[in-house]
C-alpha positions as CSV (number, residue, x, y, z in Angstrom):
1,M,1.6,41.1,18.9
2,S,2.7,38.8,15.6
3,R,5.1,36.0,16.1
4,N,7.7,35.7,14.0
5,R,8.6,32.4,13.1
6,D,11.9,33.1,10.6
7,F,14.0,30.3,11.3
8,S,16.0,30.7,7.9
9,S,18.7,32.4,9.4
10,L,19.2,30.1,12.7
11,Y,22.5,27.2,12.5
12,L,20.3,24.4,12.9
13,D,21.9,20.9,14.0
14,S,19.3,18.9,11.3
15,D,20.4,14.9,13.1
16,Y,19.2,16.0,16.2
17,Y,15.8,18.1,15.7
18,S,15.4,15.0,13.1
19,R,15.5,12.2,15.7
20,S,13.7,14.6,18.1
21,A,10.8,15.2,15.8
22,F,10.5,11.1,15.3
23,T,10.5,10.1,18.7
24,K,8.2,13.4,20.1
25,P,4.9,15.0,18.8
26,L,6.4,18.0,18.2
27,V,3.7,20.5,15.5
28,L,0.8,21.7,16.7
29,I,-2.3,21.3,14.3
30,S,-4.6,23.4,14.9
31,S,-8.1,21.5,13.3
32,P,-10.1,20.8,12.8
33,V,-9.2,19.2,16.2
34,P,-5.8,20.4,18.4
35,K,-3.6,17.7,18.8
36,W,0.5,17.3,19.0
37,T,1.9,15.4,16.3
38,T,5.1,14.1,14.6
39,H,6.1,16.0,11.9
40,D,6.5,12.4,9.5
41,A,2.9,11.7,10.0
42,C,2.7,15.5,7.8
43,V,2.8,16.9,4.3
44,W,3.4,20.2,3.5
45,T,1.4,20.1,0.6
46,A,-0.8,17.6,-0.9
47,E,-4.5,17.7,-3.4
48,D,-8.2,18.5,-1.0
49,A,-9.2,15.6,-2.3
50,L,-6.5,13.5,0.6
51,K,-8.6,14.7,2.7
52,T,-6.7,12.6,5.3
53,A,-3.4,14.5,5.1
54,I,-1.8,17.0,7.3
55,R,-0.6,19.2,5.5
56,L,1.5,22.0,7.3
57,S,1.6,24.6,4.5
58,N,-1.3,25.8,5.8
59,E,-0.1,26.5,9.0
60,Y,3.3,26.9,8.8
61,G,3.7,28.4,5.6
62,D,6.8,30.3,6.8
63,C,8.6,27.5,8.6
64,K,9.0,26.1,5.3
65,K,12.5,25.7,5.3
66,L,12.5,24.4,9.0
67,F,10.3,21.3,7.6
68,L,11.2,20.6,4.2
69,T,14.8,21.0,4.6
70,Y,15.8,20.0,8.3
71,L,13.3,17.7,9.0
72,G,12.1,16.0,5.8
73,V,8.3,16.5,5.3
74,R,7.5,15.7,1.8
75,N,4.5,16.3,-0.1
76,A,1.8,14.1,-1.0
77,G,2.9,10.9,-2.7
78,M,1.8,7.4,-2.8
79,T,1.7,7.0,0.9
80,N,-1.3,9.0,1.4
81,I,-3.0,7.8,-1.7
82,M,-3.4,4.5,0.5
83,A,-4.4,6.1,3.6
84,E,-6.7,7.8,1.6
85,V,-8.0,3.9,-0.1
86,F,-8.5,2.3,3.1
87,S,-10.4,5.4,4.9
88,L,-13.5,5.2,1.8
89,A,-13.2,2.1,2.8
90,R,-14.7,3.0,5.9
91,E,-17.0,5.4,4.4
92,S,-20.6,5.7,3.9
93,Y,-21.7,4.7,0.7
94,S,-23.1,7.8,-0.8
95,E,-19.7,9.1,-1.0
96,T,-18.2,6.3,-2.4
97,E,-18.5,6.7,-6.4
98,S,-17.0,11.0,-6.5
99,R,-14.6,9.9,-4.0
100,C,-13.0,6.5,-5.4
101,E,-12.8,8.8,-9.1
102,D,-11.1,11.1,-7.5
103,I,-8.9,9.5,-5.8
104,L,-8.3,6.8,-9.0
105,N,-7.1,10.4,-10.4
106,L,-4.5,10.9,-8.0
107,M,-3.4,7.7,-7.8
108,Q,-2.9,7.5,-11.7
109,K,-1.1,11.0,-11.3
110,Y,1.7,9.4,-8.9
111,I,2.2,6.0,-10.8
112,R,3.1,8.1,-13.6
113,K,6.1,10.1,-11.3
114,E,7.4,7.0,-8.3
115,G,5.1,4.1,-10.1
116,L,3.7,1.3,-7.9
117,N,5.0,-1.1,-5.8
118,N,3.2,-4.5,-5.2
119,F,2.3,-4.6,-1.7
120,H,0.4,-1.0,-2.4
121,R,-1.2,-2.9,-5.5
122,E,-2.1,-5.7,-3.4
123,M,-4.0,-3.9,-1.1
124,I,-5.6,-1.2,-3.4
125,R,-7.0,-4.7,-5.0
126,K,-8.4,-5.6,-1.8
127,A,-9.7,-2.3,-0.4
128,K,-13.5,-2.5,-0.8
129,I,-13.8,1.1,-2.6
130,F,-15.5,0.2,-6.0
131,A,-19.3,1.4,-6.4
132,V,-21.0,-1.4,-8.4
133,L,-24.1,-1.3,-10.1
134,Y,-25.9,-4.8,-9.5
135,A,-28.8,-6.1,-11.8
136,R,-31.3,-7.9,-10.7
137,P,-33.8,-9.8,-12.8
138,A,-36.6,-8.0,-10.9
139,G,-36.5,-5.0,-9.4
140,A,-34.1,-2.0,-9.8
141,P,-30.3,-2.4,-9.5
142,V,-28.6,-2.1,-6.3
143,I,-25.5,-0.6,-5.4
144,K,-22.7,-2.5,-3.7
145,R,-18.6,-1.2,-3.0
146,C,-16.5,-4.0,-3.8
147,S,-13.1,-4.9,-4.2
148,L,-10.7,-6.2,-7.3
149,V,-10.5,-9.1,-6.2
150,D,-14.5,-9.6,-6.2
151,L,-14.7,-11.7,-9.7
152,D,-18.8,-10.9,-11.1
153,W,-19.2,-7.8,-12.0
154,Y,-16.8,-5.4,-14.8
155,I,-15.7,-2.1,-16.1
156,P,-17.4,-0.3,-18.5
157,D,-15.1,0.3,-21.0
158,V,-16.5,0.8,-24.7
159,I,-20.2,2.9,-25.0
160,T,-21.8,0.2,-26.9
161,L,-20.6,-2.3,-24.3
162,E,-22.1,-0.3,-21.6
163,S,-25.2,0.2,-24.0
164,S,-25.9,-3.5,-24.6
165,F,-25.2,-4.5,-21.1
166,R,-26.6,-2.3,-18.8
167,N,-29.3,-3.7,-16.6
168,K,-28.0,-6.5,-17.7
169,V,-24.6,-7.7,-15.9
170,N,-23.0,-5.9,-13.0
171,L,-20.9,-2.7,-13.8
172,L,-18.4,0.1,-12.2
173,C,-20.6,3.4,-11.4
174,F,-18.0,5.1,-13.7
175,S,-19.3,6.6,-17.2
176,V,-17.0,4.5,-20.1
177,R,-15.4,8.8,-20.2
178,S,-14.0,8.2,-17.3
179,V,-12.7,4.6,-17.9
180,Q,-11.0,5.5,-20.5
181,S,-9.5,8.7,-18.5
182,L,-8.3,5.4,-16.2
183,A,-6.8,3.7,-18.8
184,V,-3.2,3.5,-17.2
185,V,-4.2,2.7,-13.4
186,F,-5.8,0.1,-14.4
187,E,-3.8,-1.6,-16.1
188,K,-1.5,-0.9,-13.0
189,L,-4.4,-2.7,-11.1
190,G,-4.2,-5.6,-13.0
191,C,-7.7,-5.5,-14.2
192,D,-8.0,-7.2,-17.7
193,A,-10.2,-9.6,-17.0
194,K,-12.8,-6.9,-16.2
195,L,-12.6,-4.9,-19.0
196,L,-15.9,-5.3,-21.1
197,S,-13.8,-4.8,-24.2
198,K,-11.3,-8.0,-22.9
199,V,-13.8,-10.5,-21.7
200,V,-17.1,-10.0,-24.1
201,K,-16.7,-11.7,-27.8
202,E,-18.7,-10.2,-31.2
203,S,-19.6,-12.1,-34.1
204,V,-21.7,-11.1,-36.8
205,T,-24.2,-13.8,-37.8
206,T,-26.0,-13.1,-40.7
207,S,-29.9,-14.1,-41.0
208,G,-33.7,-14.0,-43.1
209,V,-33.8,-15.1,-47.0
210,L,-31.0,-14.7,-49.4
211,T,-33.0,-11.8,-51.9
212,R,-30.6,-11.7,-54.9
213,Y,-31.6,-7.7,-56.7
214,W,-30.7,-8.5,-60.2
215,E,-31.1,-5.2,-62.2
216,M,-29.0,-3.8,-59.6
217,E,-26.2,-7.0,-60.5
218,R,-26.4,-6.0,-64.7
219,D,-26.2,-2.9,-63.9
220,M,-23.1,-3.2,-62.1
221,T,-21.8,-6.1,-65.0
222,R,-21.7,-3.2,-67.4
223,R,-20.4,-0.9,-65.7
224,L,-17.5,-2.7,-64.8
225,K,-16.3,-3.8,-68.2
226,Y,-15.8,0.1,-69.0
227,I,-13.8,0.0,-65.2
228,A,-11.5,-2.9,-66.3
229,R,-10.3,-0.2,-69.1
230,F,-9.3,2.3,-67.0
231,V,-7.4,-0.6,-64.8
232,D,-3.3,-0.7,-66.1
233,L,-3.4,-4.7,-65.9
């Protein structure tokens, strides 16, 4: 016998149901482990990269009006991003690089929609979620997980600089293309002091013996006499 969970035709006292749902775990989640939880610990929908988000649309798709209209459940947002950041900080090193990039891409999406407050900004800066390739004078480089407040690593945002400093300084394990695509989130997180393009000073120095090409110089001098005739002085 199938269950009909269409609440659209019922009269619901939203204040009463909201109070009950906030104080009691009334939502049953069947996977991965069956448990009861409160509706405010859930979202209606969320991107696949948000592993910690509890999605109600997967199990209660026919109760959308109940959860969204009467109980105020929302889609995933910056709060869920923060939960994912804390979860990533506890995961194994092998997952850090790809998961961090996925989360930062989502973070950039939500920053454009919701902005980024100072509290969230500082919590993200202190989270050790960034996979950094540490250069070593002897032996193979090693990957360490770092936070943005750690001072001894940099972000490769220009291809020529990344090539020049690879295995010489400690660099974030992102491609230059990925870094450039995440420009908004790195700016909001205050990463200017870590960008290679901001901390590296480039200059050109000539060296060697000065050699004048006399024949070419004489040829150019003759040509300039004729070119000058066409210039409107």
